[in-house]
C-alpha positions as a printed NumPy array, in Angstrom:
array([[ -1.566, -16.273,  -3.625],
       [  0.344, -13.772,  -5.718],
       [  1.587, -10.495,  -4.195],
       [ -1.05 ,  -8.205,  -5.735],
       [ -3.913, -10.523,  -4.791],
       [ -2.643, -10.727,  -1.219],
       [ -2.205,  -6.959,  -0.983],
       [ -5.761,  -6.478,  -2.264],
       [ -7.054,  -8.914,   0.354],
       [ -5.085,  -7.205,   3.146],
       [ -6.44 ,  -3.786,   2.188],
       [-10.023,  -5.054,   1.966],
       [ -9.673,  -6.779,   5.377],
       [ -8.288,  -3.652,   7.05 ],
       [-10.926,  -1.407,   5.483],
       [-13.754,  -3.609,   6.67 ],
       [-12.264,  -3.966,  10.164],
       [-12.012,  -0.166,  10.312],
       [-15.723,   0.016,   9.505],
       [-15.116,   1.952,   6.309],
       [-16.909,   1.726,   3.01 ],
       [-14.89 ,   1.99 ,  -0.163],
       [-16.237,   5.531,  -0.558],
       [-15.293,   6.384,   3.031],
       [-11.75 ,   5.093,   2.572],
       [-11.445,   6.958,  -0.711],
       [-12.493,  10.214,   0.937],
       [-10.014,   9.811,   3.814],
       [ -7.216,   8.893,   1.407],
       [ -8.013,  11.683,  -1.043],
       [ -8.517,   9.318,  -3.959],
       [-11.493,   8.339,  -6.067],
       [-13.814,   5.517,  -5.029],
       [-12.888,   3.733,  -8.246],
       [ -9.243,   3.702,  -7.108],
       [-10.162,   1.848,  -3.913],
       [-12.352,  -0.559,  -5.873],
       [ -9.52 ,  -1.208,  -8.329],
       [ -6.957,  -1.801,  -5.564],
       [ -9.269,  -4.245,  -3.799],
       [ -9.827,  -6.106,  -7.064],
       [ -6.084,  -6.439,  -7.582],
       [ -5.748,  -4.106, -10.566],
       [ -2.101,  -4.225, -11.567],
       [ -1.853,  -0.693, -12.952],
       [ -2.625,   1.188,  -9.731],
       [ -0.327,   4.157,  -9.222],
       [  2.125,   3.825,  -6.353],
       [  1.066,   7.214,  -4.996],
       [ -2.569,   6.089,  -4.823],
       [ -1.607,   2.847,  -3.124],
       [  0.533,   4.752,  -0.623],
       [ -2.371,   7.048,   0.322],
       [ -4.651,   4.08 ,   0.94 ],
       [ -2.04 ,   2.214,   2.99 ],
       [ -1.36 ,   5.302,   5.136],
       [ -5.048,   5.741,   5.998],
       [ -5.3  ,   2.076,   7.001],
       [ -1.993,   2.243,   8.914],
       [ -0.497,  -0.584,   6.865],
       [  3.278,  -0.574,   6.506],
       [  5.316,  -2.374,   3.892],
       [  8.907,  -3.491,   4.088],
       [ 11.582,  -4.51 ,   1.664],
       [ 13.572,  -7.702,   1.938],
       [ 16.36 ,  -9.127,  -0.14 ],
       [ 19.917, -10.346,   0.07 ],
       [ 21.376,  -6.858,  -0.402],
       [ 19.013,  -4.846,   1.819],
       [ 21.321,  -4.813,   4.837],
       [ 24.167,  -3.449,   2.702],
       [ 21.81 ,  -0.925,   1.068],
       [ 20.606,   0.386,   4.446],
       [ 24.145,   0.612,   5.754],
       [ 25.327,   2.574,   2.715],
       [ 22.295,   4.827,   2.766],
       [ 22.905,   5.634,   6.431],
       [ 26.617,   6.304,   5.987],
       [ 26.774,   7.837,   2.508],
       [ 23.333,   9.347,   2.129],
       [ 20.908,   8.794,  -0.722],
       [ 22.79 ,   9.154,  -4.022]])
């Protein structure tokens, strides 16, 4: 399963488990119902801000991994965000 399809499935699962309709989630997140529908269908052009609002309402966190993440975090903590 590709990343966007999995993310769509995760969001749909969490919404249903929370007992929310797409319209209910949209209202709580401050986005349009179409935005929730599009995210759950795996639309690839969803704005990051919209996705972030939906994830916050559902209490879903995302993390970043990669071979340079430890170095990035260390530099960010010691040098600040440049």
